[in-house]
C-alpha positions in Angstrom: -108.0 -20.3 -32.4 -109.0 -16.7 -34.1 -106.4 -17.5 -36.9 -108.1 -20.9 -37.4 -111.1 -20.0 -37.9 -110.2 -17.6 -39.8 -108.0 -19.6 -42.0 -111.3 -21.8 -42.8 -113.4 -18.7 -43.8 -110.3 -16.7 -46.1 -110.6 -20.5 -47.6 -114.3 -21.4 -48.0 -114.1 -16.9 -49.6 -112.1 -17.8 -52.1 -113.4 -20.8 -52.8 -116.5 -19.0 -53.0 -114.8 -16.1 -55.1 -113.9 -18.7 -57.6 -117.2 -21.2 -58.0 -118.3 -17.2 -58.9 -115.9 -16.1 -62.0 -115.3 -20.1 -63.0 -118.8 -21.4 -63.2 -120.7 -21.7 -65.6 -124.0 -20.8 -64.8 -124.8 -17.3 -64.0 -127.3 -19.1 -60.7 -125.0 -20.4 -60.1 -122.1 -17.9 -59.8 -125.0 -15.5 -58.2 -125.4 -18.3 -55.5 -121.4 -18.7 -55.2 -122.0 -14.7 -54.9 -123.7 -15.1 -51.4 -122.0 -17.3 -50.5 -118.7 -15.6 -50.1 -120.4 -12.5 -48.5 -121.2 -14.2 -45.4 -118.0 -15.8 -45.4 -117.0 -11.9 -45.7 -119.5 -11.9 -42.9 -117.4 -14.6 -41.1 -114.6 -12.6 -41.1 -116.1 -9.9 -39.1 -117.7 -11.7 -37.1 -113.7 -12.9 -36.9 -112.2 -9.9 -36.2 -114.8 -8.7 -33.3 -116.8 -6.3 -34.9 -120.2 -7.7 -35.1 -122.2 -4.3 -36.6 -120.8 -4.9 -40.2 -121.6 -7.9 -39.4 -125.0 -7.7 -39.0 -124.9 -5.2 -42.3 -122.7 -7.4 -44.3 -125.4 -10.0 -44.4 -128.3 -8.0 -44.5 -127.2 -5.9 -46.9 -125.6 -7.7 -49.1 -126.1 -11.0 -48.3 -129.7 -10.4 -47.9 -130.6 -7.1 -51.0 -128.3 -6.7 -53.6 -127.9 -10.5 -54.2 -131.6 -10.6 -54.2 -131.7 -7.9 -56.5 -129.1 -9.4 -59.0 -131.4 -13.0 -59.0 -134.3 -11.2 -59.4 -132.5 -9.0 -62.4 -131.2 -12.4 -63.8 -134.6 -14.1 -64.2 -136.1 -11.2 -65.1 -133.6 -10.6 -68.2 -132.2 -13.7 -68.6 -132.5 -14.6 -72.8 -132.2 -18.1 -73.7 -131.1 -16.8 -77.4 -128.0 -15.0 -76.6 -124.9 -17.5 -78.0 -122.8 -19.5 -74.7 -119.5 -18.4 -74.7 -117.2 -21.1 -76.2 -114.0 -21.6 -74.7 -111.3 -19.9 -75.7 -107.8 -20.7 -76.6 -106.3 -18.3 -74.5 -107.8 -19.0 -71.2 -105.3 -21.3 -70.5 -102.3 -18.3 -70.5 -105.2 -15.7 -68.9 -105.1 -18.5 -65.8 -101.4 -19.2 -65.7 -101.1 -15.4 -66.1 -104.1 -15.0 -62.9 -101.9 -17.8 -60.9 -98.1 -15.9 -61.9 -99.7 -12.3 -60.5 -101.1 -14.0 -57.2 -97.7 -15.2 -56.8 -96.2 -12.8 -57.1 -98.9 -10.5 -54.5 -97.9 -13.3 -52.1 -94.9 -13.5 -52.0 -94.2 -10.0 -52.0 -96.6 -9.0 -49.0 -95.4 -12.3 -47.1 -91.8 -10.6 -47.9 -92.7 -6.8 -46.7 -92.9 -5.5 -42.2 -97.5 -6.0 -42.9 -97.5 -9.3 -41.5 -94.1 -8.9 -38.7 -95.8 -5.6 -37.2 -99.5 -7.6 -36.8 -100.6 -7.4 -33.8 -101.8 -11.0 -33.0 -104.8 -10.2 -30.0 -107.7 -8.4 -31.9 -110.0 -5.5 -30.1 -113.5 -4.9 -30.0 -115.0 -1.8 -32.1 -118.3 -0.7 -31.0 -120.5 0.9 -33.4 -119.7 4.7 -31.9 -115.2 4.1 -32.7 -117.4 3.0 -36.1 -119.0 6.0 -36.2 -116.9 8.3 -34.7 -113.6 7.1 -37.2 -116.1 6.8 -40.3 -116.4 10.9 -39.5 -113.5 11.9 -38.8 -109.9 9.7 -40.7 -112.2 8.7 -43.1 -114.2 11.3 -43.7 -113.4 12.4 -46.8 -112.8 8.7 -48.7 -116.6 8.4 -47.4 -117.7 11.8 -49.0 -116.4 10.7 -52.6 -117.7 6.9 -52.1 -121.2 9.3 -51.6 -120.4 11.3 -54.5 -119.6 8.2 -56.9 -123.0 6.5 -55.9 -124.2 9.5 -57.0 -122.5 10.2 -60.2 -123.5 6.1 -60.6 -127.4 7.3 -59.7 -127.6 10.2 -62.5 -126.3 7.7 -64.4 -128.5 5.2 -64.6 -131.9 7.3 -64.6 -129.9 9.5 -67.5 -129.4 5.9 -69.1 -133.1 5.1 -68.1 -134.3 7.9 -69.4 -132.7 8.0 -72.6 -134.3 4.8 -74.1 -137.7 5.8 -72.9 -137.5 8.6 -75.6 -135.7 6.9 -78.0 -133.3 9.3 -78.0 
């Protein structure tokens, strides 16, 4: 039963992700992004990680998409020219499908699927925190360092615009 629910949610996620990329209206793309992030929360629920599902809904589904929509509505300028159809887009689409097929074939031929267990064990907040600060401590700190550098870069860019430099 978990596999059926996972497959349905994954299909919704993939279609919403394609909607983000394909949609010509940027507000529609933001709404497709919202539905894609909600689908990710659904996958977390299927994997019995309720805490991650709630965090996904609150942080990404709520706050991030709202910030993106506000930024779009406040900075939108109709004077920008619309992107016209490019003759190379069909070639890019064909290459993308070929890459997807290649990755799918290599994934399904690997031992990852054969060795995967079919039982799902619930992971609580305690085990998540324990693994985050023991096994995954260095990647966690590297992610925080990347976020700090991005924040400092945003402050530098914002200050240089006000000073006229």
